[in-house]
C-alpha positions in Angstrom: -20.4 24.0 9.8 -17.5 26.4 10.3 -18.5 29.8 11.7 -17.3 33.1 10.1 -13.7 34.1 10.8 -13.3 36.3 13.8 -9.6 37.3 14.7 -10.6 37.7 18.3 -12.1 34.2 18.4 -10.7 32.1 15.6 -12.2 28.8 14.8 -9.8 25.8 15.0 -12.0 24.1 12.3 -11.4 27.0 10.0 -7.7 26.9 10.6 -7.7 23.2 9.8 -9.8 23.6 6.7 -7.4 26.3 5.4 -4.1 24.7 6.4 -2.5 23.0 3.5 0.5 21.4 5.2 -0.9 17.9 5.1 -1.6 16.9 1.5 -5.2 15.6 1.9 -7.3 15.7 -1.2 -10.0 18.3 -0.9 -13.0 16.0 -0.8 -11.5 13.7 1.8 -10.5 16.6 4.0 -13.9 18.2 3.8 -15.6 14.9 4.7 -13.2 14.3 7.6 -13.6 17.8 9.1 -17.4 17.7 8.7 -17.6 14.3 10.4 -15.4 15.4 13.2 -17.8 18.3 14.0 -20.8 16.0 14.4 -22.6 16.1 17.7 -21.9 12.4 18.2 -18.1 13.1 18.2 -18.4 16.1 20.4 -20.7 14.5 23.0 -21.6 10.9 22.5 -18.0 9.8 21.9 -17.0 10.8 25.4 -19.8 8.8 27.0 -19.3 5.7 24.9 -15.5 5.5 25.1 -15.1 4.6 28.8 -17.8 1.9 28.5 -16.3 0.3 25.4 -12.8 0.4 26.9 -13.9 -1.5 29.9 -15.7 -4.0 27.7 -12.6 -4.2 25.5 -10.4 -5.2 28.5 -12.9 -7.8 29.7 -13.2 -9.4 26.2 -9.4 -9.4 25.7 -9.1 -11.3 29.1 -11.6 -13.9 27.9 -9.9 -14.3 24.6 -6.5 -14.8 26.3 -8.0 -17.6 28.4 -9.8 -19.1 25.4 -7.3 -18.4 22.5 -8.9 -21.2 20.4 -12.4 -19.7 20.5 -14.2 -19.8 17.1 -13.3 -17.3 14.4 -16.2 -15.0 13.8 -14.7 -13.1 10.9 -17.7 -13.6 8.6 -20.1 -12.5 11.3 -17.9 -9.5 12.1 -17.9 -8.2 8.5 -21.7 -8.7 8.4 -22.1 -6.7 11.6 -19.8 -3.9 10.4 -21.7 -3.6 7.1 -25.1 -3.4 9.0 -23.8 -0.9 11.5 -22.2 1.4 8.9 -25.3 1.2 6.7 -27.7 1.8 9.5 -26.0 4.3 11.9 -22.9 5.9 10.5 -22.8 9.3 8.7 -22.5 9.5 4.9 -19.1 11.3 5.3 -17.7 8.6 7.5 -18.9 5.8 5.2 -17.3 7.5 2.2 -14.0 7.8 4.1 -14.2 4.1 5.0 -14.6 3.1 1.3 -12.0 5.6 0.2 -9.5 4.0 2.6 -9.5 0.7 0.6 -8.9 2.5 -2.7 -6.2 4.7 -1.1 -4.4 1.7 0.4 -4.6 -0.2 -2.9 -3.1 2.6 -4.9 -0.3 3.2 -2.5 0.6 -0.5 -2.6 0.4 -0.6 -6.4 2.6 2.5 -6.5 5.3 0.7 -4.4 5.0 -2.4 -6.5 5.3 -0.6 -9.8 8.3 1.5 -8.8 10.3 -1.2 -7.0 11.7 -2.8 -10.1 11.2 -6.5 -11.1 9.6 -7.8 -7.9 7.2 -10.7 -7.4 4.2 -9.4 -5.5 0.7 -10.9 -5.6 -1.9 -9.1 -3.5 -5.5 -8.5 -4.4 -6.7 -4.9 -5.2 -9.5 -3.7 -2.9 -11.8 -1.3 -4.6 -15.3 -1.3 -3.0 -17.8 1.1 -4.4 -20.7 0.4 -2.1 -21.0 -0.6 1.6 -22.2 -4.2 0.7 -18.8 -4.9 -0.9 -17.3 -4.8 2.6 -19.0 -8.1 3.5 -16.4 -9.9 1.3 -13.9 -9.9 4.2 -12.4 -6.6 3.0 -11.1 -5.5 6.4 -9.3 -8.8 6.8 -7.9 -8.6 3.3 -6.7 -5.1 3.9 -4.7 -6.2 6.9 -3.3 -9.2 5.0 -2.2 -6.9 2.1 -0.1 -4.8 4.5 1.9 -7.8 5.7 2.1 -9.6 2.4 3.3 -6.5 0.5 6.1 -6.0 3.0 7.1 -9.7 3.1 6.9 -10.3 -0.7 8.7 -7.0 -1.6 11.6 -7.7 0.8 11.8 -11.3 -0.2 12.1 -10.3 -3.9 14.7 -7.6 -3.2 16.8 -10.0 -1.0 16.7 -12.7 -3.7 18.1 -10.1 -6.2 20.7 -8.9 -3.7 19.5 -5.3 -3.9 17.6 -2.7 -1.8 14.7 -0.5 -2.7 15.9 2.6 -4.6 14.6 5.5 -6.7 13.5 4.3 -10.1 14.8 5.8 -13.3 11.3 6.6 -14.4 8.6 7.2 -11.8 5.3 5.4 -12.5 2.2 7.3 -11.1 -0.3 5.7 -13.6 -2.2 4.0 -10.8 -2.8 7.1 -8.7 -6.3 8.7 -8.9 -8.9 10.4 -6.7 -12.1 9.5 -8.4 -13.1 6.1 -7.0 -16.7 5.9 -8.4 -18.3 5.5 -5.0 -22.1 5.1 -4.8 -24.1 7.5 -2.7 -23.9 6.6 1.0 -27.0 5.9 3.1 -28.3 9.1 4.7 -31.3 8.1 6.7 -32.6 9.5 10.1 -30.3 7.1 12.0 -27.1 7.9 10.1 -25.8 10.2 12.8 -22.7 8.4 14.3 -19.3 9.8 13.3 -16.4 7.8 12.3 -14.3 8.0 15.5 -17.2 6.9 17.7 -18.0 4.0 15.3 -14.4 2.9 15.4 -14.4 2.8 19.2 -17.4 0.4 19.0 -16.0 -1.7 16.1 -12.7 -2.2 17.9 -14.6 -4.0 20.7 -16.3 -6.1 18.0 -13.0 -7.0 16.5 -11.7 -8.2 19.8 -14.9 -10.1 20.4 -15.3 -11.9 17.1 -11.6 -12.5 16.1 -9.3 -15.0 17.8 -6.5 -13.5 19.9 -3.8 -13.9 17.3 -6.0 -12.6 14.4 -6.9 -9.5 16.4 -3.4 -8.8 17.4 -2.2 -9.1 13.8 -4.9 -6.6 12.7 -3.9 -4.2 15.5 -0.1 -4.6 14.7 -0.7 -3.8 11.0 -1.5 -0.2 12.1 2.1 0.3 13.1 3.5 -0.1 9.5 2.4 3.4 8.4 6.0 4.5 9.0 7.3 1.6 7.0 5.3 2.6 3.9 6.2 6.2 4.3 9.8 5.2 4.3 9.3 3.1 1.1 7.6 6.1 -0.6 10.4 8.4 0.6 13.1 6.1 -0.9 11.2 5.8 -4.3 10.7 9.6 -4.5 14.1 10.3 -3.0 12.2 12.6 -0.6 12.9 12.1 3.1 10.1 14.5 4.0 7.6 11.7 3.2 8.3 10.3 6.7 6.8 13.5 8.2 3.4 12.6 6.8 2.8 9.8 9.2 1.8 9.7 12.9 1.7 6.0 13.6 5.3 5.0 14.2 7.6 2.3 15.6 6.7 -0.9 13.7 9.3 -2.9 15.8 7.6 -2.1 19.0 4.4 -4.0 19.7 2.0 -1.4 21.0 -0.8 -2.3 23.5 -4.0 -3.2 21.8 -5.9 -0.9 24.1 -4.9 2.0 21.9 -6.1 0.3 18.7 -9.1 2.6 18.1 -6.9 5.7 18.3 -4.3 4.2 16.0 -7.0 3.3 13.5 -7.9 7.0 13.2 -4.3 7.9 12.8 -3.9 5.2 10.2 -6.7 6.7 8.1 -5.1 10.1 8.3 -1.6 8.7 7.4 -3.0 6.8 4.4 -4.8 9.9 3.1 -1.7 12.0 3.6 0.6 9.6 1.7 -1.9 9.2 -1.1 -2.6 12.9 -1.2 1.1 13.6 -1.7 1.2 11.2 -4.7 -2.0 12.8 -6.1 -0.3 16.2 -5.9 2.8 14.8 -7.5 0.8 13.3 -10.4 -1.0 16.6 -10.9 2.3 18.4 -11.1 3.6 15.8 -13.5 0.5 16.2 -15.7 0.9 20.0 -15.7 4.5 19.7 -16.8 3.6 17.3 -19.6 0.9 19.7 -20.8 3.1 22.7 -20.8 
């Protein structure tokens, strides 16, 4: 979808495709850039966004007035699965499923390299869209908080802080997640960013006020995980891989959709850096 290179009229998409400063794995980056160039992102997104933002504000006001409204988490996951399967592009759906694997492997990397810590969080490794119906989005958010809490509780109980391990364990890092082919019917035309705008409104509608705010606040911990990875690798440049920052500052939930997109990029960048590190480690071992 990228036009031929013309020095007098260079394509920003070609520049992004060739730029290697952010360590995305090749397949994820190709899917991301292809999805971003979809007509729905270039046109429909701008029409939908003002409408869903107004709906979002109205729904949040209702939820604030009725904080004890029923929890529709099961219905939310069913709606997300149906919408992804029916309307969202194959590239976007693959990126959604990848995100759970990427997040799981980053958390497993932290746990394996933090020394003798007690952490009990479920791995999330969906291979098909139907797997999402098992509350995977909720579990993903819970894993973020539980990893941070359990890791720091264990470190505090031992009177130590996170540090670089004597031997780095990258055994859990991979980039072949065994995903099934994504739906590619005539209606699968909605890009990831447009879908996230709609789903953010659905999150606010179906989840109680506290649950939605917790899910939104989880997006602010990308900087935290980058800091953990940086300590383990003794590499302060890991902090430069993230865009979502400031976990101590509660950001307005109105920007949740934008931060979801940044969260996806941050997770892929952190994971991509670990993939490259493992590849280099494998090459040194084979030499």
